[in-house]
Backbone as CSV, one residue per row, in Angstrom:
resi,resn,N_x,N_y,N_z,CA_x,CA_y,CA_z,C_x,C_y,C_z
1,MET,-5.026,-22.843,21.848,-4.711,-21.446,21.633,-5.057,-20.668,22.898
2,ARG,-4.171,-19.789,23.263,-4.402,-18.976,24.456,-5.419,-17.887,24.157
3,ASP,-6.124,-17.442,25.216,-7.106,-16.367,25.063,-6.452,-15.104,24.528
4,ALA,-5.249,-14.813,24.991,-4.545,-13.607,24.540,-4.277,-13.672,23.039
5,ASP,-3.931,-14.862,22.534,-3.686,-15.010,21.101,-4.987,-14.886,20.312
6,ARG,-6.049,-15.455,20.831,-7.338,-15.442,20.160,-7.898,-14.022,20.090
7,ASN,-7.621,-13.216,21.084,-8.158,-11.859,21.156,-7.170,-10.798,20.685
8,ALA,-6.050,-11.224,20.126,-5.027,-10.280,19.678,-5.576,-9.421,18.543
9,VAL,-5.168,-8.167,18.526,-5.597,-7.232,17.495,-4.518,-7.191,16.427
10,SER,-4.939,-7.227,15.192,-4.008,-7.182,14.074,-3.332,-5.814,14.019
11,PRO,-2.051,-5.763,13.644,-1.368,-4.468,13.528,-1.994,-3.562,12.465
12,THR,-2.721,-4.134,11.502,-3.365,-3.308,10.480,-4.769,-2.887,10.877
13,ASP,-5.248,-3.359,12.020,-6.573,-2.988,12.524,-6.489,-1.590,13.124
14,PRO,-7.376,-0.657,12.702,-7.320,0.700,13.250,-7.481,0.751,14.763
15,ALA,-8.069,-0.277,15.363,-8.239,-0.309,16.814,-6.937,-0.672,17.518
16,SER,-5.975,-1.139,16.758,-4.699,-1.546,17.334,-3.876,-0.321,17.719
17,PRO,-3.242,-0.358,18.879,-2.399,0.774,19.278,-1.156,0.900,18.409
18,VAL,-0.815,-0.146,17.643,0.372,-0.094,16.792,-0.001,0.096,15.321
19,HIS,-1.243,0.535,15.052,-1.697,0.729,13.675,-0.847,1.798,12.993
20,ASP,-0.335,1.476,11.822,0.479,2.406,11.049,-0.335,2.860,9.834
21,PRO,-0.742,4.131,9.771,-1.540,4.601,8.637,-0.863,4.368,7.285
22,ALA,0.452,4.247,7.263,1.147,3.986,6.006,0.771,2.624,5.438
23,ASP,0.289,1.719,6.294,-0.146,0.403,5.836,-1.521,0.459,5.191
24,ASP,-2.187,1.598,5.261,-3.536,1.758,4.727,-3.633,3.115,4.027
25,PRO,-2.968,3.248,2.860,-2.998,4.542,2.175,-4.386,4.832,1.614
26,PRO,-4.697,6.099,1.381,-6.006,6.432,0.809,-6.106,5.888,-0.616
27,PRO,-7.324,5.613,-1.063,-7.475,5.139,-2.443,-7.088,6.240,-3.422
28,ARG,-6.690,5.836,-4.600,-6.275,6.801,-5.623,-7.442,7.125,-6.543
29,HIS,-7.586,8.397,-6.847,-8.635,8.866,-7.755,-8.373,8.261,-9.137
30,PRO,-9.408,7.734,-9.794,-9.184,7.164,-11.125,-8.833,8.254,-12.135
31,ALA,-8.030,7.875,-13.102,-7.641,8.818,-14.150,-8.822,9.045,-15.088
32,GLU,-9.121,10.304,-15.327,-10.219,10.639,-16.235,-9.759,10.400,-17.671
33,PRO,-10.606,9.765,-18.481,-10.194,9.527,-19.866,-10.094,10.846,-20.634
34,GLY,-9.162,10.886,-21.539,-9.017,12.061,-22.388,-9.994,11.999,-23.549
35,SER,-10.161,13.111,-24.230,-11.114,13.146,-25.349,-10.716,12.171,-26.454
36,ALA,-9.441,11.899,-26.616,-8.980,10.962,-27.641,-9.215,9.505,-27.237
37,ASP,-9.563,9.263,-25.967,-9.790,7.892,-25.508,-11.147,7.354,-25.952
38,CYS,-12.066,8.233,-26.286,-13.412,7.830,-26.726,-13.439,7.849,-28.252
39,CYS,-13.934,6.755,-28.831,-13.971,6.673,-30.295,-15.182,7.389,-30.889
40,GLY,-16.184,7.711,-30.043,-17.363,8.406,-30.531,-18.338,7.527,-31.291
41,GLU,-18.159,6.210,-31.198,-19.013,5.270,-31.929,-20.252,4.858,-31.141
42,GLY,-20.434,5.364,-29.932,-21.603,4.993,-29.129,-21.496,3.601,-28.532
43,CYS,-20.314,3.219,-28.135,-20.075,1.890,-27.557,-20.990,1.649,-26.352
44,VAL,-21.396,0.406,-26.183,-22.242,0.038,-25.047,-21.507,0.330,-23.744
45,ARG,-20.231,0.026,-23.682,-19.405,0.305,-22.496,-18.318,1.299,-22.900
46,CYS,-18.701,2.538,-23.013,-17.780,3.611,-23.381,-16.746,3.811,-22.274
47,VAL,-15.604,4.364,-22.639,-14.575,4.636,-21.632,-15.099,5.587,-20.558
48,TYR,-16.051,6.439,-20.910,-16.628,7.344,-19.915,-17.534,6.590,-18.944
49,ASP,-18.208,5.540,-19.429,-19.001,4.680,-18.538,-18.083,3.958,-17.560
50,LEU,-16.971,3.446,-18.075,-16.003,2.751,-17.218,-15.432,3.710,-16.179
51,TYR,-15.175,4.945,-16.601,-14.666,5.955,-15.669,-15.690,6.246,-14.577
52,GLU,-16.958,6.379,-14.943,-18.013,6.635,-13.949,-18.093,5.487,-12.944
53,ASP,-17.977,4.247,-13.427,-17.979,3.086,-12.525,-16.790,3.152,-11.569
54,ALA,-15.613,3.467,-12.121,-14.407,3.561,-11.297,-14.535,4.703,-10.290
55,LEU,-15.150,5.796,-10.687,-15.330,6.943,-9.803,-16.267,6.595,-8.646
56,GLU,-17.332,5.850,-8.929,-18.246,5.415,-7.867,-17.534,4.488,-6.880
57,ARG,-16.716,3.557,-7.402,-15.941,2.668,-6.516,-14.971,3.480,-5.670
58,TYR,-14.304,4.445,-6.295,-13.358,5.299,-5.583,-14.049,6.052,-4.448
59,GLN,-15.216,6.611,-4.726,-15.927,7.379,-3.704,-16.334,6.491,-2.533
60,ALA,-16.759,5.257,-2.814,-17.122,4.322,-1.743,-15.883,3.922,-0.947
61,GLU,-14.782,3.643,-1.654,-13.539,3.272,-0.973,-12.997,4.432,-0.146
62,LEU,-13.121,5.657,-0.661,-12.649,6.834,0.071,-13.475,7.050,1.335
63,ALA,-14.784,6.866,1.239,-15.647,7.013,2.419,-15.270,5.980,3.480
64,ALA,-15.006,4.744,3.058,-14.603,3.696,4.001,-13.245,4.028,4.609
65,TRP,-12.320,4.540,3.790,-10.989,4.897,4.293,-11.094,6.037,5.307
66,ARG,-11.921,7.032,4.993,-12.095,8.161,5.922,-12.721,7.711,7.237
67,ALA,-13.588,6.711,7.183,-14.181,6.175,8.411,-13.116,5.494,9.267
68,ARG,-12.121,4.900,8.605,-11.026,4.253,9.342,-10.003,5.262,9.845
69,HIS,-9.978,6.448,9.236,-8.992,7.488,9.574,-9.716,8.797,9.881
70,PRO,-10.416,8.845,11.014,-11.186,10.063,11.338,-10.312,11.277,11.617
């Protein structure tokens, strides 16, 4: 393998001069559950708990995306 091939930058790498932001869209905000989505039975993993988990993942993914797209 040539040195140039070994050191080539991927087109999806933000350091690449040919990086296309369309290849790295921002993460999508999770849909908030509606009041009818919760049964009110006190489930161990309520839909609101799942939403909070998804929201935390979204916030981490958004922070990483913003770091790639200053």
